[in-house]
N, C-alpha and C positions, 0 to 999 in steps of 0.2 A: 504494500499499500504506499502511495505517496502523496504528494501535494499536487493538486489540481491547478489552483488558483490561489494567488496572495492577493487580498482584497482588505483593505487598501495598503499600498506601500505609501509613507507618508512623509513630506517635508518637516523640516525642525520647526517649532520646538516640540511637536508630539511625535516626531519619527526622526529618522537618520539618514534618509536618501534625499539629499539636497542637490539643487542646481541641475545642470547637465551631466555634470560627472557622476553624480550618485546614480541616476537610472542606467547610464552606460554601464557601470560597474555591474549593477544587478544584473541586466541583461546578459552581460559577458560571463558572470557566475552561474546563472541559471542555464545558458547555452540552449535556449529554446525548450527546456523540458517542462517549464511550468508558466501558466498564463499569468500575466501581471495586471492589474487593474489599478488605476488611479494616477495620482501625483500631481493633479491641479489642487494648488493650494486654497483650502475653503476660506479662510478668514483672509490672509494676506492679498490674495488675487482677486477672489471672487466678491467678498464683501468689500474690501478696501481699495481694490484695484479699479482700472477702468477697462473700457474695451480692449484697447491696444494692450493692456497687461496680460489679460486673459489670451488674447490671440498669440502673444508672445510665448506665453507658458505652455499653451497648447503645442505649438510649433516645437519647442524646446523637447517636451516629454516625446511626441512623435518622432523627431528625430533619433532620439536615445534608443527607440524601440523600431526604427525603420526596417531592419532585417528580421525582426520576429513578429510571425504571424500570430503569435500567441499572447496579443495584447488588448486589452480594452482601456480606453483612457477614461479616466473618471475623476472625481473628488475625492479627496481624503476623508470625506466625513459627509454627512446630510448637508443638504444645501439650506443655509440659514435664511429665515425670513426677510432679512436684511438685505439679501443680495438682489441687485437690481435686474430687472427683466433684460436689460440690455445685455449686461454681463453673462447671462444666461444664453441669450441668443448668440452672441460673439463665440461663447464654447461650442455650441452645438454646429454654427457654420463654419467654423474654422476646423474643427474636426472632421466634419464631412467633406468640406471642400479639399483638405489635405489628403484624406483616405482617397478620395476619387482620383486626385492628381497623380496619385501612386498606383492607381489600378486596386485598390483595396476596396472592401465591402465597407459601407457607411450606414449604420444604421443608429438610431437613437432610441432611448428608452426611458425617456423623461415621461412621468405619470401623468394622468389628466390633471388639468389645472396648471400644469407646467408649459413648457416652451411651446409644443406642438399645438395646445389649444389656443394659444394666444394669438397666432398668425392665420 
């Protein structure tokens, strides 16, 4: 029996997978054996950041796992009610756009009342 998915891996202060080097090292160590889920910082990026911060962080994380088909981009925790709809839209749009440009499948699973139902 092994690990199928690590959910989530988190940036500091709650976790220890930081910046671009952290996810790159995680991807290297797991060598496509385990699905990874996460690493968009819930508070610093989604709540306190702006749309450009969200898009930049999505790109960083996707770049770290560019060669790993076993990756789900997500947040480190639940999305706080303080999160702006614009940041949620930026997250979904950037993830979809980037995935499609690399020939990957792009799906979203934000629940009703979330991003998909607002547009």
